[in-house]
C-alpha positions as CSV (number, residue, x, y, z in Angstrom):
1,M,-33.1,13.4,3.4
2,S,-31.6,9.9,3.1
3,A,-27.8,9.5,3.4
4,T,-25.7,9.3,0.2
5,I,-23.4,6.3,-0.3
6,L,-20.7,6.3,-2.9
7,V,-19.6,2.8,-4.0
8,I,-16.1,2.7,-5.6
9,E,-15.8,-0.9,-7.0
10,D,-14.6,-2.1,-10.4
11,E,-16.6,-5.3,-10.5
12,A,-20.0,-4.6,-12.2
13,S,-21.7,-7.5,-10.5
14,I,-20.8,-6.3,-7.0
15,R,-21.8,-2.7,-7.8
16,T,-25.2,-4.0,-9.0
17,V,-25.9,-6.1,-5.9
18,V,-24.7,-3.5,-3.4
19,R,-26.7,-0.8,-5.2
20,A,-29.9,-2.9,-5.1
21,Y,-29.5,-3.6,-1.3
22,L,-28.6,0.0,-0.4
23,E,-31.5,1.5,-2.4
24,Q,-33.9,-1.0,-0.8
25,A,-32.6,0.3,2.5
26,G,-33.5,3.8,1.5
27,F,-30.0,5.2,0.6
28,R,-29.1,7.4,-2.3
29,V,-26.4,5.5,-4.2
30,L,-23.6,6.8,-6.4
31,L,-21.3,4.5,-8.4
32,A,-17.7,4.7,-9.6
33,D,-15.7,1.9,-11.3
34,N,-12.1,3.2,-10.7
35,G,-10.0,5.2,-8.3
36,P,-9.7,8.5,-10.0
37,A,-13.4,8.6,-10.9
38,G,-14.3,7.8,-7.3
39,V,-12.2,10.6,-5.9
40,D,-13.7,13.1,-8.4
41,M,-17.2,12.0,-7.5
42,A,-16.5,12.3,-3.8
43,R,-15.3,15.8,-4.3
44,R,-18.4,16.8,-6.3
45,E,-21.1,15.0,-4.4
46,H,-19.9,15.0,-0.8
47,P,-21.3,11.5,0.2
48,D,-22.0,10.6,3.8
49,L,-20.1,7.3,3.4
50,V,-17.9,5.6,0.9
51,I,-17.7,1.9,0.2
52,L,-14.2,1.4,-1.2
53,D,-12.7,-1.6,-2.9
54,L,-8.9,-2.0,-2.4
55,N,-8.0,-3.4,-5.8
56,L,-9.0,-0.6,-8.2
57,P,-7.7,0.3,-11.6
58,G,-6.1,3.7,-12.0
59,M,-5.5,4.3,-8.3
60,D,-5.7,1.6,-5.6
61,G,-8.0,1.8,-2.6
62,M,-5.3,2.7,-0.2
63,E,-4.4,5.8,-2.2
64,V,-8.1,6.7,-2.7
65,A,-8.7,6.5,1.1
66,A,-5.6,8.6,1.8
67,R,-6.8,11.3,-0.6
68,L,-10.4,11.3,0.7
69,R,-9.1,11.5,4.3
70,Q,-6.9,14.5,3.4
71,E,-10.0,16.4,2.2
72,S,-12.9,15.2,4.5
73,D,-14.1,13.1,7.4
74,V,-16.4,11.0,5.2
75,F,-16.9,7.6,6.6
76,I,-15.1,4.9,4.7
77,I,-15.7,1.1,4.6
78,M,-13.0,-0.9,2.9
79,L,-14.3,-3.7,0.7
80,T,-11.5,-6.2,0.1
81,A,-10.6,-9.7,-0.8
82,R,-7.4,-9.4,1.3
83,S,-7.9,-11.2,4.6
84,E,-4.4,-10.5,6.0
85,E,-4.4,-8.5,9.3
86,S,-1.6,-6.2,8.0
87,D,-3.8,-5.1,5.1
88,R,-6.8,-4.4,7.4
89,V,-4.6,-2.5,9.9
90,A,-3.1,-0.5,7.1
91,G,-6.5,0.5,5.9
92,L,-7.6,1.6,9.4
93,R,-4.4,3.6,9.9
94,I,-5.1,5.5,6.7
95,G,-8.5,6.4,8.1
96,A,-11.0,3.7,7.2
97,D,-13.8,3.3,9.7
98,D,-14.5,-0.4,9.0
99,Y,-13.7,-3.2,6.5
100,V,-15.7,-6.0,4.9
101,I,-13.9,-9.1,3.5
102,K,-15.2,-10.6,0.2
103,P,-17.3,-12.7,-0.2
104,F,-19.7,-10.8,2.0
105,S,-23.3,-10.6,3.0
106,P,-25.0,-7.5,1.5
107,R,-27.3,-7.5,4.5
108,E,-24.3,-7.3,6.8
109,L,-22.9,-4.5,4.8
110,V,-26.1,-2.5,5.1
111,A,-26.1,-3.2,8.9
112,R,-22.6,-1.9,9.2
113,I,-23.5,1.3,7.2
114,E,-26.5,1.9,9.4
115,A,-24.4,1.4,12.6
116,I,-21.7,3.9,11.4
117,L,-24.3,6.5,10.4
118,R,-26.0,6.2,13.8
119,R,-22.7,7.2,15.4
120,R,-22.7,10.5,13.4
121,R,-26.2,11.3,14.7
122,S,-25.5,10.4,18.3
123,T,-22.2,12.0,18.9
124,S,-23.0,15.7,18.6
125,P,-25.7,16.6,21.1
126,L,-26.3,20.4,21.2
127,I,-26.5,20.5,25.0
128,D,-23.1,18.9,25.5
129,A,-20.6,21.3,27.2
130,T,-17.0,21.8,26.2
131,L,-14.7,19.5,28.1
132,R,-11.7,21.3,29.5
133,F,-8.5,19.7,30.8
134,A,-5.0,20.9,31.6
135,H,-3.8,20.4,28.0
136,L,-6.9,19.7,25.9
137,R,-10.1,21.5,25.1
138,I,-12.7,19.3,23.4
139,D,-15.9,20.7,21.9
140,P,-18.3,17.9,21.2
141,E,-20.8,20.1,19.3
142,R,-18.3,21.5,16.9
143,R,-16.2,18.2,17.0
144,E,-13.0,20.2,17.6
145,V,-10.0,19.5,19.8
146,Y,-7.4,22.1,20.8
147,V,-4.2,22.2,22.7
148,G,-4.0,25.9,23.7
149,D,-5.0,27.7,20.5
150,Q,-3.7,24.9,18.2
151,A,-6.4,22.7,16.6
152,I,-5.7,18.9,16.4
153,D,-6.7,17.3,13.2
154,L,-8.6,14.1,14.0
155,T,-10.7,11.9,11.8
156,T,-14.3,11.2,12.7
157,T,-13.5,7.9,14.4
158,E,-10.4,9.3,16.1
159,F,-12.5,12.1,17.6
160,D,-15.2,9.6,18.8
161,V,-12.5,7.4,20.5
162,L,-11.0,10.5,22.2
163,L,-14.4,11.7,23.3
164,A,-15.4,8.3,24.8
165,L,-12.2,8.3,26.9
166,A,-12.3,11.9,27.9
167,R,-15.9,11.8,29.0
168,R,-14.8,9.0,31.4
169,H,-11.7,10.9,32.6
170,G,-9.5,8.7,34.9
171,R,-11.5,5.5,34.3
172,V,-10.0,2.5,32.6
173,L,-12.1,1.4,29.6
174,S,-11.6,-2.0,28.2
175,R,-11.4,-2.5,24.4
176,E,-14.8,-4.0,24.5
177,Q,-16.2,-1.0,26.2
178,I,-14.6,1.4,23.7
179,L,-16.0,-0.7,20.8
180,D,-19.5,-0.5,22.3
181,L,-19.3,3.3,22.9
182,V,-17.8,4.2,19.5
183,W,-18.8,1.5,17.1
184,G,-21.9,0.1,18.8
185,D,-23.5,-3.3,19.0
186,N,-23.3,-4.0,15.3
187,F,-19.5,-3.9,15.0
188,Y,-18.3,-7.1,13.3
189,G,-14.5,-6.8,13.5
190,T,-11.9,-7.5,16.2
191,D,-10.9,-5.4,19.1
192,R,-7.5,-4.7,17.3
193,V,-9.2,-1.7,15.7
194,V,-9.3,0.0,19.2
195,D,-5.5,-0.4,19.5
196,V,-5.0,1.2,16.1
197,Y,-7.2,4.2,16.7
198,V,-6.0,4.8,20.3
199,G,-2.5,4.7,19.0
200,Q,-3.2,7.3,16.3
201,V,-5.0,9.6,18.7
202,R,-2.3,9.3,21.3
203,R,0.5,10.2,18.8
204,K,-1.4,13.2,17.5
205,L,-2.1,14.6,20.9
206,E,1.4,14.0,22.3
207,A,3.0,15.6,19.2
208,V,1.4,18.9,20.2
209,A,0.9,18.6,24.0
210,G,4.4,17.1,24.6
211,V,3.1,14.7,27.3
212,P,1.1,11.4,27.1
213,L,-2.6,12.0,27.7
214,I,-3.9,8.4,27.1
215,Q,-2.4,5.7,29.3
216,T,-2.3,1.9,28.5
217,V,-3.3,-0.2,31.4
218,R,-1.8,-3.6,30.5
219,G,-4.2,-6.4,30.2
220,V,-7.2,-4.1,30.8
221,G,-7.5,-1.2,28.3
222,Y,-6.9,2.5,28.2
223,K,-7.7,5.6,30.2
224,F,-7.5,9.4,29.6
225,V,-5.2,11.0,32.1
226,D,-5.1,14.7,31.3
227,A,-6.0,16.6,34.5
228,A,-9.5,18.1,34.6
229,V,-9.7,21.9,35.3
């Protein structure tokens, strides 16, 4: 079955163009023209990915993203005319997986969607064993993380970032290496996205474990430092 993409966008011309390109690429497409309608449709239809405009009537894109993220790990691509870095970082911190700045190439948008959906297919191999460390237990098949018996709530991308680092325990990974492992060759953004997601993962883990488990290596990148058992 083809993936389902929900497009939440108030400009009819953009909805029409995006729908045409997505359907040509083989996706099932759902449309909503305002924030509340988009949230309701996401709850009913459970799409695989949401393309979300920031400037929406009824409820802006940031609030829509926050509500979607509270309820699911659906992939989110922000579609925005805002080019300021602070807006992009705010969207990523809420839980967006990528962003596209208007005006944009519909073909590039399709490529980004395909790259994100490939991550979902490639990050849950059934033969992968649970990773066990002094503080953390990571189950790649179930996509669950525990400190003792307490589950840590991570978004899809946060989990992928943690898993990339944990599988290379003790090794320093550059931002470029993390981008390649998590986002793949078709990522079009900047490596700042790595800093945002590593920071979020680090805060969530440390809040429960009580100790830092991801170390910043200045000028190089990051490494996972929890002791293997």
